[in-house]
C-alpha positions, 0 to 999 in steps of 0.5 A, spaced: 990 628 849 984 633 850 984 639 846 987 645 848 985 652 848 987 657 842 991 663 845 990 667 839 982 666 839 982 667 847 986 673 846 981 676 840 975 674 844 978 678 850 980 684 846 973 684 843 970 683 850 974 689 852 972 694 846 964 692 847 965 694 855 968 700 854 963 702 848 957 700 854 961 704 859 961 710 854 954 709 852 952 709 860 956 715 861 952 719 856 946 717 858 947 719 865 949 726 863 943 726 859 939 724 865 943 729 869 941 735 864 934 733 864 934 733 872 937 740 871 932 743 866 926 739 870 922 745 871 921 746 863 921 739 861 915 737 866 911 742 863 913 740 856 911 733 857 904 735 860 903 740 854 905 734 849 900 729 852 895 734 853 896 736 845 895 729 843 889 728 847 886 735 843 889 734 837 884 730 833 879 736 835 883 741 832 885 737 826 877 736 824 876 744 825 882 745 820 880 740 815 873 744 815 876 751 813 878 753 820 884 757 821 890 755 826 889 760 831 881 760 832 881 752 831 887 752 837 883 757 841 876 754 841 879 747 842 883 750 848 877 753 851 873 747 850 878 743 854 878 748 860 870 748 860 870 740 860 875 740 865 871 745 869 865 741 868 868 735 871 870 738 877 863 741 878 860 734 877 864 732 882 864 738 887 857 740 886 853 733 889 859 732 894 857 739 897 850 738 896 850 732 901 856 734 905 851 735 911 849 727 910 856 725 909 858 729 916 853 726 920 855 719 917 862 720 918 860 722 926 856 716 926 862 711 923 867 714 928 862 712 933 861 705 931 868 704 930 869 706 938 863 702 940 867 696 936 873 697 939 870 697 946 868 690 945 871 684 944 877 682 942 880 689 943 876 691 949 879 698 948 875 703 953 874 711 952 880 712 957 885 709 953 882 712 947 883 719 950 890 717 952 892 715 945 889 722 942 892 726 948 899 722 946 898 724 939 896 731 940 903 732 944 907 728 939 904 733 934 906 739 938 913 737 940 914 736 932 911 743 930 917 745 926 916 739 922 909 740 921 910 747 919 916 744 914 911 739 911 906 744 910 910 749 907 913 743 902 906 741 901 904 749 899 910 749 895 908 743 891 901 745 890 904 752 887 909 748 883 903 744 880 899 750 879 904 753 875 906 747 871 898 746 869 898 754 867 905 753 863 902 746 860 896 749 858 899 755 854 904 750 851 898 746 848 895 752 845 901 753 841 903 746 839 895 746 837 896 752 833 903 751 830 905 744 831 904 742 824 910 748 822 915 744 826 917 738 822 918 743 816 922 748 820 926 742 823 927 739 816 930 746 813 935 746 820 938 739 819 944 738 814 944 731 810 941 725 812 939 728 819 933 732 815 930 726 813 931 721 819 930 726 825 923 728 822 921 721 821 923 719 828 919 725 830 913 723 826 913 716 829 914 718 836 908 723 836 903 717 833 906 713 839 904 718 844 897 719 841 896 711 842 899 712 849 894 717 851 888 714 848 890 707 851 890 710 858 883 713 857 880 707 855 883 703 861 880 709 865 873 708 862 873 701 863 875 702 871 870 707 871 864 703 868 866 697 872 867 700 879 861 705 877 856 699 876 858 696 883 857 702 886 850 703 883 848 696 885 850 697 892 846 703 892 852 708 894 851 715 893 855 720 888 856 714 883 857 719 877 862 723 881 866 717 883 866 714 876 868 721 873 873 721 879 876 714 877 876 715 870 880 722 871 885 718 876 887 713 871 892 718 868 895 718 875 898 711 876 898 708 883 896 715 887 890 716 883 887 709 883 889 709 891 885 716 892 879 714 888 878 708 891 879 711 898 874 716 897 869 711 894 870 706 900 869 712 905 863 714 902 860 707 902 862 707 909 859 713 912 852 712 907 851 704 907 855 701 913 861 697 914 859 691 910 858 695 903 864 699 904 868 692 905 864 690 898 866 696 895 873 695 897 873 688 894 870 691 888 876 696 887 881 691 889 879 686 883 878 691 878 885 695 879 888 688 879 884 686 872 886 693 870 894 693 872 895 686 870 890 684 864 887 690 861 892 695 861 898 691 859 894 688 853 891 695 851 898 698 851 902 692 849 898 692 843 897 699 841 905 701 843 908 695 840 911 693 847 910 686 850 905 686 856 911 684 861 915 690 858 909 695 860 909 692 867 917 692 868 917 699 866 912 702 870 915 698 877 922 701 875 919 708 873 915 708 880 922 706 884 926 711 880 922 717 880 915 716 884 908 718 881 912 722 875 916 716 873 910 711 873 906 716 869 912 717 864 915 710 864 910 707 859 911 713 854 918 713 855 919 706 853 915 706 847 919 712 844 925 709 846 923 703 842 921 707 836 927 710 836 931 703 836 927 700 831 928 706 826 936 705 828 936 698 827 932 698 820 937 704 818 943 699 820 940 693 817 944 690 811 940 690 805 938 682 803 942 679 798 939 677 791 939 670 790 944 667 785 941 665 778 939 658 777 944 654 772 941 650 768 936 650 761 931 654 764 936 660 765 937 660 758 930 660 756 928 667 754 922 670 758 915 672 756 914 667 751 920 670 746 921 663 743 914 662 741 915 669 738 921 667 734 
C-alpha cells in the first residue's frame, strides 16, 4: 500500500507558508510606503544623494588637509573652491577648442550634409532634390501643426534645466557642510539613539559611507579606462579635439546610458565632419567595442570586487533601475544595491546564532593536566 500524506504535517506546512506569505506582504507594503515617501520628498532626496556622492569624491582631500592641521571650515572651503575650479577647467577644456574650431566644424557639417544628399541621390536610394525638398516641407508643416506640443516640450526642457541647476547648487552647498561637519554626525547620532541602536546604526552608517566611496572610485576608474581607450583610437585616426572628447567621455561615465550615448555621438559627429564617413564608422566601431567591454567586463568586475556584489547582480540592478526610473535609476541602482547588501549582511551577522563549543573528548587525554603539570608534580 502506497504511503499517504500526513494531514497534521500538511496542515502545519500550510500554516507556516501562510504566515511567511503574510510577513512578505507586510514587508512589501512597508517598502511601497517607503518608496512613496521618497518620491514625495524627491526634491530633497535627489540633491542629498548627489551631495553625498560628491562628498565621497572630495573627502580624501579634505581629510588630508585636516590631518595636517587645517580647521574643518577652511579645509572644506578650499576643497569646495578647488572642485569648482576643476569643474570649470574641464568645461573650458571642452568648450575652448570646440569654439576655436567652430568655423571648420561648421564647414565640415555643411560638406557632410552635401555628401549625404549626393549619396542619397545615387543608387540604391535614388532620392532626388525634389523628394528631399518635399520631405523637408512635410517636416516643417508637421512642426507648425504641433506648435503647442513643441512649446510644451520646450517648457518642460527649460523646467528640467532649471531644476538641474537648483539641484546642482543645493548639492554643492550640502557637499560643503558634509565636508565641514560630517565627522560630527556619527557622535551626535550615537547620543540621540537609545540602547543597542546607538551602536548598530552608526556601525551601519560607517559601512555605507565606505561603500559609497568605493562606488565613486570604481566609476572614476571605469570612466578613465573608457577615456584612455577611446582617446587612443581617436588619436590614431587623426580626429581633432581628442583631449576634449576624452575628457567628455570620462565625465559622461558618471551618467549611465545617456552619458555614453552623448559622448559617442559627439565623437562620431566630429569624425564625420573632419575625417569623412569611413573614419566616422571606425570611430563608431571603437566606441561600441569599448562600451561593450566597459558594460560587460570592466564595470562588473571592478564594481563587483569593490562593492561585494556579483557581476551578474550589478548588470541586473542597472537594467532594473533604468526600467524603473530612467537615467537616475541607472545612476543610483548600483549604490542602492550595495547599501542594501551592507545592511543585510550586518543584520544577518547580528541574527546569527553563536557557534556551539565542541564537547570535551572523553578518554585518557581529557584527564591529563595541561601545560606539563604532571612533570612538575
